Structure formats: structure tokens, C-alpha cells
C-alpha positions in Angstrom: -67.9 110.0 138.6 -70.6 110.6 136.1 -72.9 113.2 135.1 -75.8 113.6 132.6 -75.3 116.1 130.0 -77.7 117.0 127.0 -76.0 118.3 123.7 -77.1 118.5 120.4 -80.5 117.2 122.2 -78.8 113.9 123.1 -78.8 112.7 126.7 -75.3 111.3 127.1 -72.9 110.2 130.0 -69.8 112.2 130.4 -66.7 110.1 131.4 -63.1 111.6 131.5 -61.1 108.6 130.9 -61.3 108.8 126.9 -58.3 109.6 125.1 -58.5 112.0 122.2 -56.4 114.2 119.7 -57.0 116.9 117.0 -55.4 117.2 113.9 -55.7 120.8 112.8 -56.7 121.9 109.2 -56.5 125.2 107.5 -58.7 126.7 109.9 -57.6 130.3 110.0 -60.3 132.7 108.9 -61.4 135.2 111.6 -65.3 135.0 111.4 -66.9 135.2 114.6 -70.3 135.3 113.0 -69.9 132.2 111.1 -69.5 131.3 107.2 -72.1 130.8 104.6 -74.1 131.9 101.6 -77.7 133.4 102.0 -79.4 133.8 105.1 -78.3 130.4 106.9 -74.7 130.4 108.2 -72.1 127.9 109.7 -70.9 128.3 112.9 -67.2 128.5 113.5 -65.0 125.3 113.4 -63.8 125.9 117.2 -67.5 126.1 118.4 -68.3 123.3 116.5 -65.8 120.9 117.7 -66.1 122.1 121.3 -69.9 120.4 121.1 -68.2 117.6 119.1 -65.7 116.8 122.1 -68.5 117.2 124.7 -70.3 114.3 123.3 -68.5 112.0 121.0 -66.1 110.4 124.2 -69.4 109.3 125.4 -69.3 106.6 122.4 -66.8 105.6 122.7 -64.7 102.9 125.5 -61.5 102.3 124.1 -60.9 99.2 125.8 -64.0 97.4 124.2 -65.3 96.3 127.5 -68.5 97.9 127.0 -71.2 96.7 124.5 -73.0 100.0 124.0 -69.9 102.1 122.9 -67.4 101.7 120.3 -63.3 101.2 120.8 -62.6 104.2 118.2 -64.2 107.2 116.6 -62.8 109.5 114.0 -65.0 113.0 113.2 -64.2 114.9 110.3 -65.3 118.4 109.5 -64.7 121.0 106.7 -66.8 124.4 106.0 -65.3 127.4 104.0 -63.0 128.3 107.5 -60.9 125.1 107.1 -60.9 121.7 108.1 -60.7 119.7 111.6 -60.2 116.1 112.3 -60.5 114.7 115.7 -59.9 111.2 117.1 -61.3 109.8 120.1 -60.5 106.1 121.7 -58.6 103.7 120.1 -57.8 101.9 116.5 -57.5 98.3 118.5 -58.8 97.2 121.9 -55.0 95.4 122.5 -53.5 98.7 122.5 -54.5 102.5 122.7 -53.4 104.1 119.5 -55.6 107.2 118.9 -57.1 107.3 115.0 -56.2 110.2 112.9 -57.1 111.5 109.7 -55.1 109.0 107.9 -56.5 105.9 109.9 -58.0 103.4 107.3 -61.3 102.5 107.8 -63.8 100.7 105.9 -66.9 103.1 104.7 -69.4 100.2 103.3 -72.3 102.0 101.7 -70.8 105.2 101.5 -69.1 103.4 98.6 -72.2 104.2 96.7 -72.0 107.6 96.6 -68.9 107.4 94.8 -70.6 105.5 92.4 -73.0 107.8 92.1 -70.9 110.5 91.4 -69.1 108.4 88.7 -72.6 108.1 86.9 -73.3 112.1 87.2 -69.9 112.6 85.8 -70.8 110.4 82.9 -74.6 112.0 82.5 -73.0 115.5 82.8 -70.3 114.9 80.1 -73.5 113.3 78.1 -71.8 109.7 77.8 -74.4 108.2 79.6 -78.5 108.8 79.5 -79.6 108.9 83.0 -83.3 107.6 81.7 -81.3 104.9 79.3 -82.1 101.3 80.0 -79.2 99.8 82.1 -79.0 97.2 79.8 -77.9 99.1 77.1 -74.7 99.3 79.3 -74.4 96.1 80.9 -72.0 93.5 79.7 -73.8 90.8 78.0 -73.9 88.0 80.6 -74.9 90.4 83.4 -78.1 91.9 81.2 -81.6 92.2 83.2 -84.6 90.3 82.4 -86.3 93.9 82.4 -85.4 96.3 79.7 -87.5 99.1 81.7 -84.7 99.3 84.6 -82.8 102.7 83.9 -79.5 103.8 85.4 -81.9 106.5 87.2 -83.6 103.3 88.9 -80.1 101.8 90.0 -78.9 104.6 91.6 -82.0 105.8 93.4 -83.2 102.1 94.8 -86.1 102.6 92.6 -85.6 99.1 90.3 -87.9 96.5 92.1 -84.8 94.4 92.4 -83.7 92.7 95.7 -81.2 93.9 97.9 -79.2 90.7 97.2 -79.2 87.9 94.4 -81.0 84.7 96.3 -77.7 83.2 95.6 -75.4 85.0 97.5 -77.1 84.0 100.6 -76.9 80.5 99.8 -74.0 78.3 101.5 -71.0 78.5 99.6 -67.4 77.0 99.9 -66.2 78.2 96.6 -62.4 78.2 97.5 -62.8 74.9 99.8 -61.3 76.3 102.8 -64.4 75.1 105.0 -65.9 78.5 106.0 -68.9 79.5 104.4 -68.6 82.5 102.0 -71.8 84.2 102.4 -71.0 84.7 106.6 -72.2 87.7 108.0 -68.7 89.4 108.3 -68.0 89.6 104.1 -71.8 89.0 102.8 -69.7 88.8 99.0 -67.2 86.7 99.9 -65.9 85.1 96.5 -69.1 85.9 95.1 -68.0 85.9 91.5 -69.2 87.3 87.9 -70.0 83.9 87.1 -72.3 83.7 90.4 -74.0 86.9 89.4 -74.8 86.0 85.5 -75.9 82.6 86.8 -78.6 84.0 89.1 -79.5 86.9 86.4 -80.1 83.8 83.6 -83.0 82.7 85.9 -84.7 85.5 84.9 -85.6 86.6 88.5 -88.6 88.7 89.0 -88.9 92.2 90.4 -90.3 93.1 93.7 -92.5 95.9 91.9 -92.5 97.7 88.4 -89.8 99.8 87.8 -90.0 103.4 89.2 -93.1 102.5 91.2 -91.9 101.6 94.4 -88.2 101.9 96.7 -86.1 99.2 98.2 -82.7 99.4 99.0 -80.6 97.3 96.5 -76.9 96.5 97.2 -77.6 94.6 94.0 -78.9 97.2 92.0 -75.6 99.4 92.9 -73.3 96.5 92.3 -75.0 95.9 88.8 -74.5 99.9 88.2 -70.9 99.5 89.0 -71.0 96.8 86.2 -72.5 99.2 83.8 -70.1 102.0 84.4 -66.8 99.8 84.0 -68.5 98.4 81.0 -68.6 101.8 79.4 -65.7 103.1 80.7 -63.4 100.1 79.8 -62.4 99.5 83.2 -61.7 96.0 84.7 -63.6 96.8 88.3 -64.7 98.9 90.5 -61.1 99.6 92.0 -59.9 100.7 88.3 -62.8 102.7 87.7 -63.1 104.7 91.1 -59.1 105.0 90.7 -59.3 106.9 87.4 -62.7 108.6 87.6 -62.3 110.1 91.5 -59.4 109.1 93.5 -56.5 109.8 90.9 -58.2 113.1 90.0 -59.0 114.4 93.6 -55.8 112.8 94.9 -57.5 110.6 97.4 -54.6 107.9 97.0 -55.8 106.1 100.3 -59.0 105.3 98.9 -59.4 101.7 97.6 -61.1 98.5 97.7 -60.0 95.5 99.6 -57.4 94.5 97.5 -54.0 92.9 98.4 -52.2 96.3 97.6 -54.7 98.5 100.1 -53.8 96.2 102.9 -50.7 96.2 102.8 -50.7 100.1 102.3 -52.8 100.1 105.3 -50.9 97.8 107.3 -49.3 100.5 109.8 -52.2 102.8 110.3 -55.9 101.1 110.2 -58.4 100.7 112.8 -59.1 96.9 113.6 -63.1 96.3 113.0 -65.2 94.8 115.5 -68.4 93.0 115.6 -70.7 92.8 118.9 -71.3 89.3 119.4 -72.3 87.1 122.7 -70.9 89.9 125.0 -67.7 90.5 123.2 -66.0 92.1 120.3 -65.1 89.7 117.7 -62.4 91.2 115.8 -63.4 91.3 111.9 -61.6 92.0 108.6 -62.1 94.5 106.0 -65.9 94.0 104.5 -65.5 91.6 101.2 -68.5 92.5 98.6 -67.1 90.2 95.5 -68.5 91.4 92.5 -70.9 94.0 94.0 -67.8 95.8 95.5 -69.4 99.1 93.9 -72.4 98.8 96.6 -70.1 98.8 99.7 -66.3 98.0 99.7 -64.5 101.2 99.9 -61.8 101.4 102.4 -60.7 105.0 103.4 -59.5 107.9 105.6 -60.9 110.8 107.1 -58.6 112.9 105.2 -59.5 111.7 102.1 -63.1 111.6 103.0 -63.1 115.3 103.8 -61.5 116.0 100.4 -64.7 114.3 98.6 -66.9 116.3 100.6 -65.0 119.6 99.7 -66.3 118.4 96.2 -69.7 117.6 97.5 -70.3 120.9 99.1 -68.9 123.1 96.3 -65.9 124.4 98.7 -63.3 123.1 96.5 -63.5 124.0 92.5 -61.9 120.4 91.8 -61.9 119.0 88.3 -64.8 117.3 89.0 -67.1 120.3 90.4 -69.8 119.9 87.5 -70.2 116.0 88.4 -70.6 117.1 92.2 -73.2 119.3 91.2 -74.7 117.1 89.3 -74.2 114.6 92.0 -76.6 116.6 94.5 -79.5 116.8 92.1 -82.9 115.4 93.1 -83.7 112.1 91.0 -86.7 110.5 92.9 -89.0 111.0 95.6 -88.8 108.9 99.0 -91.8 110.6 100.6 -90.7 113.5 102.8 -87.3 112.5 101.7 -85.5 112.6 98.5 -82.9 110.9 96.4 -79.8 111.9 94.7 -77.2 109.7 93.2 -77.0 107.3 96.1 -77.5 109.9 98.8 -80.7 111.0 100.6 -81.9 114.6 100.8 -83.8 115.8 103.9 -85.3 119.0 104.5 -83.4 120.9 107.5 -85.1 122.3 110.4 -83.0 125.4 109.5 -84.2 125.6 106.1 -82.8 124.0 103.1 -81.6 120.7 102.8 -78.8 118.6 103.5 -77.6 115.1 102.0 -76.1 112.0 103.8 -75.0 108.5 103.3 -74.6 106.2 106.0 -72.4 102.6 105.7 -72.3 99.7 107.8 -70.1 96.9 107.4 -69.4 94.0 110.2 -66.5 96.2 111.7 -67.4 99.8 110.8 -70.0 102.0 110.9 -69.7 105.5 108.9 -71.9 108.3 107.9 -71.1 111.7 105.8 -73.4 114.0 105.8 -73.2 117.9 103.9 -75.0 120.8 102.8 -74.3 122.9 100.0 -75.9 126.3 101.4 -74.1 127.0 103.7 -71.6 124.8 103.0 -70.5 122.0 105.5 -69.3 118.5 105.5 -69.2 116.0 108.3 -67.7 112.4 108.3 -67.8 110.2 111.4 -66.3 106.8 111.4 -66.0 103.7 113.9 -64.6 100.5 114.4 -67.3 98.7 115.4 -70.7 97.6 113.4 -74.2 98.1 114.4 -73.5 101.5 115.9 -76.3 103.7 114.4 -75.0 106.2 117.1 -72.8 107.6 114.7 -75.4 108.6 112.3 -77.7 110.1 114.8 -74.8 112.4 116.4 -73.6 113.5 112.6 -77.5 114.8 112.2 -77.2 116.5 115.4 -73.9 118.1 114.5 -75.1 119.3 111.4 -78.2 120.9 112.7 -76.9 122.6 115.4 -74.1 123.9 113.3 -76.2 125.7 111.0 -77.9 129.0 112.1 
């Protein structure tokens, strides 16, 4: 039997046949009125989780038989009170294995916040100027036609560069396996540095003058990654992220789509699915080629909560100054603003919250957080094109703040 509920302002259907599990963090402090700084406060974790458990199962069908739902979903929450992780559904529609805090998911464009934090750290340390021309740091073969494009423009999508270079969308079979390397599942598959250099050498025009518009650009973040790699003498984004974030924060499960990552994730990963022609098609982790800094990271909920502890200010990490800088507003988006790869939105409860979504063919992800009061939320599912997780995350964070 089904009945209609309204929770967090969402009209949802309640079903009782969805499996879920909870992994408790260090939530132990007694604080009936919630925790926070200033006048705004965060509800207790138990209260937030109760509401999550009422709503989240209605987005899930572990069997994959419903195109309106996702096979699996993981929710992680961190506040000053502690951390909680709860999983729903299954990591694979062929067998019911609950996702947990150590299950590997692709996080797509949430990767951009990592790239942004690396830039913020460099800016805070004085090794990179935010308003320096990007060409000051880019390798010789990847220089931009316009010296006016700055590092600020790249990290806020204000450069005028297109979403992707034109030759990435063309038919390519670089490894001669008979498959299109620019397929919808992995848009950057086999897209090489030489491919990117060849396109940049044509001196393509911009969509607008740098700083005079806003256009989401995976290309811009890919080039930002190359500029950071060159400045910090790292061979690729995997090495850059490992040295500048993952090793420092002990986020050992957060890596790009490498053979080593896939081997490590083999025992506990969520199979991604793409809805196509009335069924779910299994797809691999996304491959962004040399634009990996724009959206190729794979991570776990436990790792993402460590990252959110830094972004919220809950943890006193070695990157604390970088996280503070990463939350600074750099550009206007009309009623919203842009920080280092994340969007800043005014909250109905006062103050602001930060957010970044990520979408690959097989995964949908979002992180959303506040610094006053401190709360961070991550939602990831193993189904592409599932914007419902974004709406749910926004509802959770607004409902959690008093």
C-alpha cells in the first residue's frame, strides 16, 4: 500500500520494501536545541536523519525496474555533533548490496571543488595570483589565444571558453577498437594532450570577453588543472590531487579513473547505470581524458565527509586557510555568487550555503554545506540523470537549519 507524505516540502510516495543501513559516526554530544554559531543553529543529527529516512527511500528501487528512481543512494551528514552515513537500495541491480560509507562512486563535477581548493591553497600561500593571466602558468603547448583570461575566470566559469573543445565532440577512434571515443558515457575517453593542443592552436574565438558573462566550462576547469599541474610540477591531476589534498586530508579513496583506483575499488563500488530505452544500462566510471580536473574523481562518502569537515570549518586541518579561501565569493551569478568552483546561494534561514553538483552517465552527486552554522551534506547515487538528489540535498540543508 502507498500513501502520500509531504516532507521537506516534497510530495513523495512511501514504500516499505526498500533496504537501508546506517553507519554511525562520532555523534555523541547531548544538545537538544541543536548546534551552531551565532543565531542560526543546526538540528540534532538524529532529527535530520529521521527526516532523511522518511524521504530518501522513495527515490530508490534496488531492482532497477523503475526508471523514475535510482538503484542505490548514499547520504552523508556532518555537523559539530558528529558524522552519519546512511545507505539505501543497492550497489548493483543484480544483487542487493547496500552502499555504505566506503562504497566507491563517481562524483563527476564535484571534482571541480577539489580543483578550486588546490587553487585557493596556492592563492593563499602567494604562489599564484588569482588575477594573473592563465597563460602565465599554462604549459607552452596549451596557451590560450587570449591573455585576458585569468585564473579567476577559469575557476568561476567567466572565461568565455566553451563547455568542451570542438574536437572532443567529433568522432574519434584513437585506440582503433571500433568504438567512438567521444561517446556519451565517457566524453573525454582517449582525449589527449595533443588533441587539446591541436584545438588550442587554431586560436578559437571566445563566447564573450573574459569577465563579461558566465558559461559553464569543463574545458576551463581542465585547463585550470593543467596550469596548477605545471606550477606545482605534477604530471597529472591524479598526482596533483593526491599531493595537495588526498594525502594531507587522509582521503585515500579519492582518486581519478586509474587502473590502480579500479583495482582498489573492485570489492566495494557502486555500479553506475544510465537510463536508456526503458532500462538501465551499466556504464563504467567516467573518463575525462586530459580534462580530468573537471570531473573524473571517484570517492567514498566517508572521504567526502572529511572534505566537508574542511569546507565547513569543523576540522582544524592543515588546509584550513585554503578551505576558508575556497569559500570566498569571487564573481556574481545574478542572485547567486561563485566561489572556487562552488555556487553560493542565499538561504531562506539567513546566511548562505555552498553547493556543487556532479553528473556522469552512471552517477549523480551533490555536496552542499554551510559555515555558519556548520553543516555538510553529500548525496551520491548510482544512476545518471537523476536531479532529484540535488533537490533533496537543498531541502535537507534548509530544513536542518533553525
